[in-house]
C-alpha positions in Angstrom: 68.5 0.7 189.6 66.3 -2.4 190.0 64.0 -1.1 187.3 66.9 -0.4 184.9 68.3 -3.9 185.5 64.9 -5.5 184.9 64.4 -3.4 181.8 67.9 -4.4 180.5 67.2 -8.1 181.0 63.8 -7.8 179.4 65.3 -6.1 176.3 67.9 -8.8 176.0 65.3 -11.5 176.3 63.1 -9.8 173.7 65.9 -9.4 171.2 66.8 -13.1 171.8 63.2 -14.2 171.2 63.0 -12.1 168.0 66.2 -13.6 166.7 65.2 -17.1 167.6 61.8 -16.6 165.9 63.5 -15.1 162.8 65.9 -18.1 162.5 63.6 -21.0 163.4 60.6 -19.5 161.6 62.3 -19.8 158.2 62.6 -16.0 157.7 66.3 -16.1 157.2 67.3 -16.6 153.5 70.0 -19.2 153.4 70.4 -19.2 149.6 73.9 -18.8 148.2 72.4 -16.3 145.7 71.3 -13.9 148.5 74.1 -11.6 149.6 74.5 -10.7 153.2 73.5 -7.2 154.3 76.6 -4.9 154.4 76.7 -4.8 158.3 76.5 -8.6 158.5 79.1 -9.1 155.7 81.5 -6.6 157.5 81.0 -8.4 160.8 81.6 -11.9 159.3 84.7 -10.8 157.4 86.2 -8.9 160.3 85.6 -12.0 162.6 87.3 -14.2 160.0 90.3 -11.9 159.6 90.8 -11.4 163.3 90.5 -15.2 164.0 93.0 -16.2 161.4 95.5 -13.6 162.5 95.3 -14.7 166.2 95.5 -18.4 165.5 98.4 -18.1 163.0 100.6 -16.0 165.3 102.8 -18.9 166.6 103.1 -20.9 163.4 106.7 -21.2 162.4 107.3 -20.7 158.7 109.9 -23.2 157.1 113.2 -21.6 156.4 113.3 -23.1 152.9 109.9 -21.8 151.9 109.9 -21.0 148.2 112.4 -23.6 147.0 112.0 -24.5 143.3 111.0 -28.2 143.9 108.6 -27.2 146.6 106.9 -24.6 144.4 106.4 -27.2 141.6 104.9 -29.6 144.1 102.6 -26.9 145.3 101.6 -26.2 141.7 100.4 -29.8 141.3 98.4 -29.5 144.5 96.9 -26.3 143.4 95.6 -27.9 140.2 94.0 -30.7 142.2 92.8 -28.9 145.3 92.2 -25.2 144.5 91.8 -24.3 140.8 88.1 -25.4 140.7 87.1 -22.6 143.1 90.0 -20.1 143.0 90.3 -19.2 139.4 93.8 -19.4 137.9 95.3 -16.3 136.2 93.9 -15.8 132.7 91.1 -18.4 133.1 87.4 -18.1 133.3 85.5 -18.9 136.6 84.1 -22.4 136.8 80.3 -23.0 137.4 81.2 -24.1 141.0 83.2 -20.9 141.8 80.4 -18.7 140.4 77.8 -20.4 142.6 79.6 -20.1 145.9 78.8 -17.5 148.5 80.8 -15.7 149.7 82.7 -15.8 146.4 86.1 -17.5 146.5 88.8 -14.8 146.6 91.3 -14.3 143.8 94.4 -15.8 145.4 96.7 -13.9 143.2 95.3 -10.7 144.6 94.7 -12.0 148.2 98.1 -13.6 149.0 100.1 -10.4 149.1 97.8 -9.3 151.9 98.2 -12.5 153.9 101.3 -13.8 155.7 102.6 -17.3 154.8 101.5 -18.4 158.3 98.0 -17.1 157.8 97.7 -18.7 154.4 98.9 -22.0 155.9 96.4 -21.9 158.7 93.5 -21.3 156.3 94.5 -24.1 154.0 95.0 -26.5 156.9 91.9 -25.7 158.9 89.5 -24.3 156.4 86.9 -21.6 157.1 83.4 -22.6 158.1 80.3 -21.4 156.2 82.5 -20.2 153.2 83.0 -23.4 151.2 86.8 -23.4 152.1 87.6 -27.0 153.2 90.2 -28.0 155.7 93.0 -29.9 154.0 94.8 -30.7 157.3 93.0 -34.0 157.9 94.0 -35.4 154.5 97.4 -33.8 153.8 100.7 -33.5 155.6 102.0 -30.1 156.6 104.9 -30.4 154.1 102.3 -30.6 151.3 100.4 -27.6 152.5 103.6 -25.5 152.9 104.4 -26.4 149.3 101.0 -25.0 148.3 101.7 -21.8 150.2 105.1 -21.5 148.4 103.4 -21.8 145.0 100.7 -19.3 145.9 103.4 -16.9 147.0 105.2 -17.4 143.7 102.2 -16.6 141.5 101.0 -13.6 143.5 100.7 -10.9 141.0 102.0 -13.2 138.2 100.8 -12.9 134.6 98.8 -15.7 133.0 101.8 -16.6 130.9 104.0 -17.0 134.0 101.4 -19.1 135.6 101.0 -21.4 132.6 104.8 -21.8 132.2 105.1 -22.8 135.9 102.3 -25.2 135.7 103.6 -26.8 132.6 107.0 -27.4 134.3 105.3 -28.8 137.3 103.3 -31.3 135.3 106.4 -32.2 133.2 108.4 -33.0 136.3 105.5 -34.8 138.2 106.5 -38.2 139.6 104.5 -41.2 138.8 103.0 -41.2 142.3 102.9 -37.8 143.9 101.2 -39.0 147.0 97.7 -37.7 146.2 94.7 -39.9 145.8 93.0 -37.4 143.6 93.4 -36.4 140.0 95.5 -33.4 138.9 94.2 -31.5 135.9 94.7 -28.2 134.2 92.2 -27.1 131.7 94.4 -24.3 130.4 97.1 -26.8 129.4 94.6 -29.3 128.0 96.1 -32.2 129.9 95.0 -34.5 132.7 97.1 -36.7 135.0 95.2 -39.6 136.6 95.8 -40.6 140.1 97.7 -43.9 140.7 95.4 -46.9 140.2 93.0 -45.1 137.9 92.0 -47.1 134.9 91.1 -45.3 131.7 89.1 -47.6 129.4 90.6 -45.9 126.3 94.0 -47.1 127.3 93.1 -50.8 126.9 90.0 -51.3 124.8 90.6 -55.1 124.7 90.3 -55.3 128.5 87.5 -52.9 128.7 85.4 -54.7 126.0 86.4 -58.5 126.3 83.8 -59.6 123.7 85.1 -60.4 120.2 85.1 -57.9 117.4 81.9 -57.9 115.5 79.8 -59.5 118.2 77.1 -57.7 120.1 77.5 -57.3 123.8 76.4 -55.2 126.8 79.0 -52.6 126.0 77.8 -52.2 122.4 74.2 -51.7 123.6 75.4 -49.2 126.1 77.2 -47.1 123.4 74.2 -47.3 121.1 71.9 -45.9 123.9 74.3 -43.2 124.8 73.0 -39.7 124.4 73.9 -38.2 121.0 74.8 -34.9 122.8 77.7 -36.4 124.7 80.2 -35.9 121.8 79.0 -32.4 120.9 78.6 -29.1 122.6 76.0 -29.4 125.3 76.1 -25.6 126.0 78.2 -25.9 129.2 81.6 -24.5 129.6 82.8 -27.3 131.9 84.3 -30.6 130.9 82.5 -33.9 131.0 
């Protein structure tokens, strides 16, 4: 028995030494373009699913989840917080979403397989080593539940239904929705700036205080601007 015990300890130490050498020696490929081997991918995803399920068990779902005003508020949050990675229905993936690993899941397809409590936990706490941030430190639970309500509403929805809902959400948006970030929707071709944001195009007189016809620093800046800025630079994203 002593020999078996020593042999087991030696095997564990050997495996640990090999793993440590593999990690610290730079042999592990950490590139986002390198997919995990199937066994590793299965282990990581299974760990994630089990962890979320366990930690969301005692979360109490609001009784009014899915109210119209709540859904519209969630739609505005989705545009600001999620649409850049989780591609909206009927739209093309962004360069950011195409470069993430693991790839961001399609929420329209994922949400039906997640309970509202699980979706809330993920949004609030994030998931490490996936690119999914934790919005709990910067948002109140009420805002996050509104996002859950919106995601539940668009689960399985058509692109037309999504665009109609988003258009209504933007139309009814208050002047200050409580976010310090900018809400945008490329599909609708509109952008709503955050409170306090100054757009030089709104007040050219303030942005360029020098008199008309006189040369100034702003004129020199515009003359030196790249001629490609106004055309098509070959990228699908917006400058």
